C-alpha positions in Angstrom: -7.4 -19.7 34.1 -8.9 -21.7 32.1 -10.3 -18.7 30.7 -6.8 -16.9 30.6 -5.7 -20.1 28.4 -8.9 -19.5 26.4 -8.5 -16.2 25.8 -4.8 -16.7 24.8 -5.3 -19.3 22.5 -7.7 -17.6 20.2 -5.2 -14.4 20.4 -2.9 -16.8 19.0 -4.9 -18.4 16.7 -6.1 -14.5 15.0 -2.4 -13.3 15.0 -1.7 -16.7 12.9 -4.7 -16.0 10.5 -3.2 -12.3 10.3 -0.3 -13.7 9.4 -0.9 -15.6 6.9 -4.3 -13.8 4.7 -1.3 -12.4 3.0 0.6 -15.3 1.8 -3.1 -16.8 0.7 -4.2 -13.6 -1.2 -0.7 -12.8 -2.7 0.7 -15.6 -3.7 -0.3 -19.3 -5.7 -0.7 -21.0 -8.9 -2.3 -17.8 -10.4 0.1 -14.9 -9.4 2.6 -15.8 -12.2 -0.4 -15.7 -14.7 -1.7 -12.8 -13.7 1.0 -10.8 -13.7 1.9 -12.4 -17.4 -1.5 -11.1 -18.4 -1.3 -7.5 -17.0 2.0 -7.3 -18.8 -0.2 -8.8 -22.1 -3.1 -6.6 -21.9 -0.8 -3.3 -21.1 0.9 -3.6 -24.7 -2.4 -4.8 -26.2 -4.3 -2.0 -25.2 -1.3 0.4 -25.9 -0.8 -0.9 -29.1 -4.9 -0.7 -29.7 -4.3 3.3 -28.6 -1.8 4.5 -30.9 -3.6 2.4 -33.8 -6.3 4.7 -32.7 -4.1 8.1 -32.9 -2.8 7.6 -36.2 -5.8 5.9 -37.6 -8.5 9.2 -36.8 -11.5 7.8 -37.9 -11.2 4.3 -38.5 -14.4 3.0 -37.0 -14.9 -1.3 -36.9 -13.1 -3.9 -35.0 -9.0 -3.8 -35.4 -6.7 -6.8 -36.0 -4.0 -8.6 -34.4 -2.4 -7.8 -38.1 -3.3 -4.2 -37.2 -1.8 -4.1 -34.3 1.2 -6.2 -35.2 3.8 -2.5 -36.0 2.7 -1.4 -32.7 3.3 -4.3 -30.7 7.2 -4.8 -30.9 7.5 -8.4 -29.4 4.6 -9.1 -27.1 2.4 -11.3 -27.9 -1.8 -10.1 -28.7 -3.2 -11.8 -25.0 -5.9 -15.5 -25.8 -9.2 -14.0 -27.0 -8.3 -10.1 -26.6 -10.5 -7.9 -29.3 -10.1 -4.7 -30.2 -12.6 -1.9 -31.7 -13.6 1.7 -32.1 -17.1 2.5 -31.8 -19.2 5.7 -31.4 -16.3 7.5 -30.1 -15.0 5.1 -28.0 -11.9 2.7 -28.3 -12.1 -0.6 -26.4 -10.4 -3.7 -26.1 -10.6 -6.4 -23.8 -9.5 -10.2 -23.2 -10.7 -12.7 -20.5 -7.7 -13.7 -18.4 -7.1 -17.4 -19.4 -7.4 -19.5 -15.7 -7.7 -16.8 -13.3 -10.4 -16.2 -10.9 -12.6 -12.8 -9.8 -9.9 -12.2 -7.4 -6.5 -12.2 -9.4 -8.6 -10.5 -12.3 -9.5 -7.6 -10.5 -5.8 -7.9 -8.9 -4.4 -7.7 -12.5 -6.7 -4.6 -13.6 -5.6 -2.8 -10.2 -2.0 -3.7 -11.4 -2.5 -2.3 -14.8 -4.4 1.1 -13.6 -1.0 1.4 -10.9 2.0 0.3 -13.4 0.6 2.5 -16.2 -1.0 5.3 -14.6 -4.1 4.9 -16.8 -7.0 4.4 -15.3 -8.8 3.6 -17.8 -8.7 -0.4 -16.9 -11.9 -2.1 -15.8 -13.0 -5.0 -15.0 -16.1 -6.5 -16.9 -18.1 -7.5 -13.3 -21.6 -8.9 -14.6 -21.9 -6.4 -17.5 -21.2 -3.4 -15.5 -17.7 -1.9 -16.0 -16.3 -2.0 -12.6 -12.5 0.2 -11.7 -10.9 -0.6 -8.9 -10.5 3.6 -8.7 -13.5 4.8 -9.7 -16.0 2.6 -8.8 -19.3 1.3 -11.4 -17.8 3.2 -15.3 -21.2 1.8 -17.0 -22.1 -1.2 -19.6 -19.4 -3.5 -20.7 -19.5 -3.1 -24.2 -21.4 -6.0 -26.2 -19.6 -9.5 -26.6 -17.3 -9.1 -23.7 -17.2 -11.2 -21.6 -18.0 -11.7 -17.6 -14.7 -10.9 -15.5 -12.4 -9.4 -19.1 -10.2 -6.8 -18.8 -11.4 -4.0 -20.2 -9.6 -0.8 -21.6 -11.7 1.8 -22.3 -10.9 5.6 -23.8 -12.6 8.2 -25.8 -11.0 7.7 -29.1 -8.3 10.1 -30.2 -9.2 12.8 -32.6 -7.6 16.0 -32.9 
């Protein structure tokens, strides 16, 4: 009888943990920030891609002023950088106030929302894609934890 009560107690505790885990993982103070960052960075990276398509042959850092015609009413994410270097368009931004699980969630959201698997996260100097795994070295100057968009530069 005592063993049965003991087993029942652990079974109920296990079910309670399973029931609460998705809530703990998907909610909290940073969820809203992660969603906002995902939207801002999607718009920023699309603006950088449009700039690169319209300015083929350009190399170097792309300034916010150069991107403003393509941003519409959207804001540039804090600390965002875009550049064209070595045949690649690279854009990155460090999600403010987010820890690694939320940063990864934000990148996964961009991948699935946009259908573009060029979104990665700088995990210790290596670009990590939730869809494709290791994608190579992070761009120089890109901070750890930053969301990164990297594609081959558009050309004719």
